[in-house]
C-alpha positions as CSV (number, residue, x, y, z in Angstrom):
1,M,149.2,64.8,33.2
2,R,149.7,60.9,32.6
3,Q,152.6,59.7,30.5
4,I,151.2,57.0,27.8
5,S,155.0,56.3,26.4
6,R,157.9,56.1,27.7
7,P,159.9,59.0,28.6
8,P,162.7,60.1,26.7
9,S,165.6,57.1,25.9
10,S,168.8,56.9,25.3
11,R,167.4,55.6,21.9
12,G,164.8,58.4,21.6
13,V,167.4,60.7,22.3
14,M,169.2,59.3,19.3
15,N,166.1,59.2,17.0
16,A,166.0,63.0,17.5
17,S,169.5,63.5,16.9
18,R,169.5,61.7,13.6
19,S,166.3,64.0,12.1
20,G,168.9,67.1,12.6
21,N,165.8,68.9,14.6
22,D,167.9,67.6,18.3
23,G,166.1,69.9,20.8
24,R,163.4,70.6,18.9
25,D,160.6,68.7,20.2
26,I,157.0,70.0,19.0
27,T,153.9,69.5,21.4
28,V,150.5,69.2,19.5
29,F,147.3,70.1,21.6
30,G,144.4,68.0,20.0
31,G,146.7,65.9,18.1
32,T,144.4,62.9,17.4
33,G,141.6,65.0,16.1
34,F,140.8,65.9,12.2
35,L,143.6,68.3,11.4
36,G,145.8,67.4,14.2
37,G,146.2,63.8,13.4
38,H,147.6,65.1,9.8
39,I,149.8,67.8,11.4
40,V,151.6,65.2,13.5
41,R,152.3,62.4,10.6
42,H,153.8,66.2,8.6
43,L,155.7,67.1,11.2
44,R,157.4,64.0,11.5
45,N,158.2,63.9,7.9
46,H,159.4,67.0,8.5
47,E,162.3,64.9,10.9
48,F,160.9,66.5,14.5
49,P,160.3,65.0,17.4
50,V,156.6,65.3,18.5
51,R,154.7,65.5,21.5
52,I,150.7,64.5,21.1
53,A,149.2,66.3,23.8
54,S,145.3,64.9,24.1
55,R,143.0,63.7,26.4
56,H,142.4,60.4,24.4
57,P,146.2,59.8,23.4
58,D,145.9,56.3,23.1
59,R,144.0,57.1,20.0
60,A,147.2,58.2,18.4
61,H,149.3,55.3,18.8
62,R,148.9,54.2,15.3
63,Q,150.7,56.4,14.1
64,S,154.0,55.4,16.5
65,D,155.9,53.6,13.5
66,A,160.0,53.0,12.9
67,G,161.8,55.2,10.8
68,K,160.5,58.1,12.1
69,P,161.7,60.9,15.0
70,Q,160.7,60.1,18.2
71,L,157.0,59.9,19.3
72,Q,155.5,61.0,22.7
73,F,151.8,60.2,23.7
74,V,150.8,62.6,26.7
75,E,147.5,63.1,28.3
76,A,146.6,66.5,29.0
77,N,143.7,68.5,29.0
78,I,143.6,72.3,27.7
79,H,141.2,73.0,30.5
80,D,143.7,72.4,33.0
81,E,146.4,75.2,34.0
82,R,148.7,72.3,35.0
83,S,148.5,69.6,32.7
84,V,149.1,72.0,29.9
85,A,152.2,73.4,31.6
86,D,153.3,69.9,32.0
87,A,152.8,69.1,28.4
88,L,154.6,72.0,27.6
89,V,158.0,71.2,29.4
90,G,161.1,71.4,27.3
91,A,159.5,71.9,24.2
92,Y,160.5,74.2,21.3
93,G,157.5,74.9,19.8
94,A,153.4,74.0,20.3
95,I,150.3,73.6,17.9
96,N,147.1,74.2,19.1
97,A,145.1,72.2,17.1
98,V,141.7,71.9,19.1
99,S,138.9,72.6,17.7
100,L,134.8,72.5,19.1
101,Y,131.8,72.7,16.2
102,R,129.0,72.0,18.7
103,E,129.0,73.1,22.3
104,R,127.9,70.3,24.7
105,E,127.2,71.5,28.5
106,A,130.8,72.7,29.6
107,E,132.4,72.6,26.3
108,T,130.9,75.9,24.8
109,F,133.2,78.0,21.9
110,H,133.9,80.1,24.7
111,S,135.9,77.2,27.2
112,V,137.7,76.3,23.9
113,H,138.5,79.0,21.3
114,V,138.8,81.5,24.2
115,E,139.8,80.0,27.5
116,A,141.6,77.2,26.5
117,A,143.3,79.0,24.1
118,R,144.3,81.5,26.4
119,R,146.1,78.7,28.6
120,V,147.8,76.9,26.0
121,A,149.4,80.7,24.9
122,A,150.0,81.6,28.4
123,E,151.6,78.4,29.4
124,A,153.7,78.5,26.1
125,R,155.0,81.6,27.1
126,R,156.4,80.6,30.5
127,A,157.7,77.5,29.6
128,G,160.2,79.4,26.8
129,V,158.3,77.7,23.8
130,K,160.0,79.2,21.1
131,R,156.9,79.0,18.5
132,L,153.4,78.7,18.9
133,V,151.0,78.1,16.1
134,H,147.3,78.8,16.7
135,V,145.0,76.9,14.6
136,S,142.0,79.1,14.0
137,G,139.1,79.4,11.6
138,I,138.5,81.5,8.1
139,G,136.7,84.6,8.7
140,A,137.3,84.8,12.2
141,D,136.1,88.2,13.6
142,A,135.7,89.0,17.1
143,A,132.4,91.2,16.1
144,S,130.8,88.4,13.9
145,P,127.1,87.8,14.4
146,S,127.6,84.1,14.4
147,R,128.7,82.6,18.3
148,Y,131.5,80.6,16.7
149,I,133.2,83.1,14.1
150,R,133.2,85.6,17.0
151,K,135.1,83.1,19.6
152,R,137.3,82.3,16.9
153,G,137.8,86.2,16.4
154,E,138.3,86.4,20.2
155,G,140.8,83.2,21.0
156,E,142.8,85.1,18.3
157,R,143.2,87.7,20.6
158,A,143.5,86.2,23.7
159,V,146.3,84.1,22.0
160,C,148.3,87.2,20.8
161,A,147.5,88.9,24.3
162,E,150.0,85.9,25.7
163,F,152.2,85.0,23.3
164,A,152.8,87.9,21.3
165,D,154.9,86.0,18.1
166,A,152.2,83.6,17.7
167,C,151.2,82.2,14.4
168,L,147.6,82.7,13.4
169,V,146.3,79.8,10.8
170,R,143.1,80.3,9.5
171,P,142.0,77.1,7.6
172,A,138.7,77.1,5.1
173,V,136.5,74.2,5.8
174,M,138.5,71.2,5.2
175,F,138.2,68.0,3.3
176,G,139.8,65.1,2.8
177,P,139.2,60.6,2.6
178,D,138.5,61.0,5.9
179,D,136.4,63.8,6.6
180,T,132.8,64.4,7.6
181,F,132.3,67.2,5.2
182,L,132.9,66.0,1.5
183,N,131.9,62.1,2.7
184,T,128.1,63.9,4.3
185,I,127.9,65.7,1.1
186,L,128.3,62.9,-1.0
187,T,126.5,60.5,1.4
188,L,123.2,62.6,0.7
189,L,123.6,63.5,-2.7
190,R,123.3,59.9,-3.5
191,R,120.8,59.2,-1.3
192,L,117.9,61.9,-1.2
193,P,115.7,62.2,-4.3
194,V,115.9,66.1,-3.6
195,Y,118.9,67.9,-2.1
196,P,117.5,71.2,0.1
197,M,120.0,73.7,0.1
198,F,120.7,76.1,2.4
199,G,119.1,79.5,1.5
200,R,119.4,79.5,-2.2
201,G,122.8,78.3,-2.2
202,Q,124.9,81.3,-2.8
203,T,126.8,81.1,0.3
204,R,130.7,81.2,-1.0
205,L,132.9,78.6,0.2
206,Q,136.4,77.8,-0.9
207,P,137.3,74.4,0.9
208,A,140.7,73.5,1.6
209,Y,142.6,70.0,1.4
210,V,143.5,68.5,5.4
211,E,146.9,67.6,3.6
212,D,147.9,71.0,2.2
213,V,146.7,72.3,5.6
214,A,148.8,70.0,7.4
215,E,152.0,70.6,5.6
216,A,151.5,74.2,5.8
217,V,151.3,74.1,9.4
218,A,154.6,71.7,9.5
219,R,156.4,74.3,7.0
220,L,155.5,77.6,9.5
221,M,157.4,75.2,12.2
222,A,160.0,74.8,10.3
223,R,161.2,77.8,8.4
224,A,163.2,80.5,10.1
225,E,160.7,83.7,10.4
226,T,159.3,83.9,13.9
227,H,157.8,87.1,13.3
228,P,153.5,87.0,14.1
229,T,152.1,86.4,10.7
230,V,148.3,85.6,9.9
231,F,148.0,82.9,7.5
232,E,144.6,82.1,5.2
233,F,144.4,78.5,4.1
234,C,141.7,77.9,1.3
235,G,141.3,76.0,-1.6
236,P,142.4,76.9,-5.3
237,T,138.9,78.1,-6.0
238,P,136.1,79.5,-4.5
239,Y,132.3,78.3,-5.2
240,S,129.0,79.3,-4.5
241,Y,127.3,76.5,-2.2
242,E,125.1,75.4,-5.4
243,Q,128.3,75.4,-7.2
244,L,130.6,73.1,-4.9
245,L,127.1,70.5,-4.7
246,R,127.3,70.3,-8.3
247,A,131.0,70.0,-8.6
248,I,131.0,66.8,-6.3
249,A,127.8,65.5,-7.8
250,H,129.5,65.7,-11.4
251,Q,132.7,64.1,-10.3
252,A,130.4,61.4,-8.6
253,G,128.2,61.0,-11.7
254,L,125.2,62.2,-10.1
255,A,122.3,64.5,-11.2
256,P,120.9,65.9,-8.3
257,R,117.4,67.8,-7.9
258,L,118.7,70.8,-6.0
259,I,116.1,72.8,-4.1
260,P,116.4,76.0,-2.5
261,T,115.8,76.1,1.0
262,P,114.6,79.4,3.2
263,F,116.9,79.8,6.1
264,V,114.7,80.2,8.4
265,V,113.3,76.7,7.8
266,W,116.6,76.1,8.4
267,H,116.8,77.8,11.8
268,A,113.3,75.9,13.0
269,L,114.7,72.5,11.6
270,A,117.7,73.0,13.8
271,W,116.2,74.4,16.7
272,V,113.7,71.4,17.1
273,S,117.2,69.3,16.5
274,E,119.3,70.6,19.2
275,I,116.3,68.9,21.4
276,L,117.9,65.7,20.7
277,P,120.4,63.7,22.4
278,D,122.8,64.2,19.8
279,A,121.8,66.6,17.7
280,P,122.2,66.5,13.8
281,L,121.8,70.0,13.1
282,T,122.6,73.3,15.5
283,R,121.3,76.8,15.1
284,N,125.3,77.5,14.7
285,Q,125.7,75.5,11.7
286,V,123.1,77.1,10.2
287,E,124.4,80.5,11.0
288,L,127.7,79.6,9.5
289,M,126.0,78.0,6.5
290,Q,125.1,81.8,6.1
291,I,128.6,83.5,5.9
292,D,130.9,83.6,3.0
293,T,134.0,82.0,4.0
294,V,136.7,82.4,2.0
295,S,140.5,84.0,1.6
296,S,140.9,87.6,2.2
297,P,142.9,89.7,-0.3
298,G,146.1,90.6,0.4
299,T,146.5,88.2,3.3
300,A,149.6,85.3,3.5
301,G,148.2,81.9,2.6
302,F,149.7,78.2,1.0
303,A,151.7,80.3,-1.7
304,E,153.9,81.7,0.6
305,L,154.9,78.3,1.8
306,G,155.6,77.2,-1.7
307,I,152.7,74.7,-1.7
308,S,149.9,74.4,-4.6
309,P,146.7,73.7,-2.6
310,H,145.0,70.5,-4.3
311,P,141.3,71.4,-6.0
312,I,138.4,69.2,-4.7
313,E,137.4,67.6,-7.6
314,E,141.4,65.8,-7.8
315,I,141.1,64.4,-4.6
316,L,137.2,63.2,-4.7
317,Q,138.5,61.5,-7.9
318,R,140.9,59.4,-5.9
319,M,138.2,58.7,-3.1
320,L,135.7,57.5,-5.8
321,S,138.3,55.2,-7.0
322,N,139.6,53.4,-4.4
323,R,136.0,52.4,-3.0
């Protein structure tokens, strides 16, 4: 593991002490990713010293600002046991926010969501980490026909087998000003004369604001309870895919022509797309759009942490007003 920033100095220890969380360093795997970057900022707002463990730690230096608790950057590969172990030395808590949405060669859903997740949990236990938050995905199910969702479910099992008190976090599809979800839909709605929907647009989604999810994860680290829990973080409104498209279009002042497109057509398009070097569409993504991803009745969520989730319309209004 290559240390990117200077090791903790007397000044760094003093900063941590001032925060009220002295000795409660949090290692964040995937801290330069979409969700991980937001989690790092919210942890620091809660005055936790943070250690970003990533294969590309230099990307996180923009977060190193004055007046915040100690921030370290370490190079770590979740596929390497020693690398993971080094990143966890002396940590109070750990968060695994590493995710993979498209398989590439050795980077597979199994290697990232199952094997690497197990490795992080096992090394966290060996290092004496007190609290582990594992970021999974809404609907994670080891019996799912979707390979992505199935591996998410298997990953949860692997984590709990290694770290009995792990907290499992299942966010719905996340949106924000710097996302690829909402921005992609908005761009396509503006550019396409007709918008082809997945199927008849009846798949149900419940998108969550990334800032709400990141704040929830930070509060999980700060709360006193340590018993294992599953949290599902979804937005306030479940939509059908068609309803979501129309809600986004309405906020943007658009009147798109939405065309139902059979999933068999999407699968064929994805099969052809996967031949390309950087496939714009995969069969796995098409499979995901056939499965509802909404909150489960009776499962803990934002409310248990005192968070009122932001509706997608509110955030979209802010995004559009800033352009």
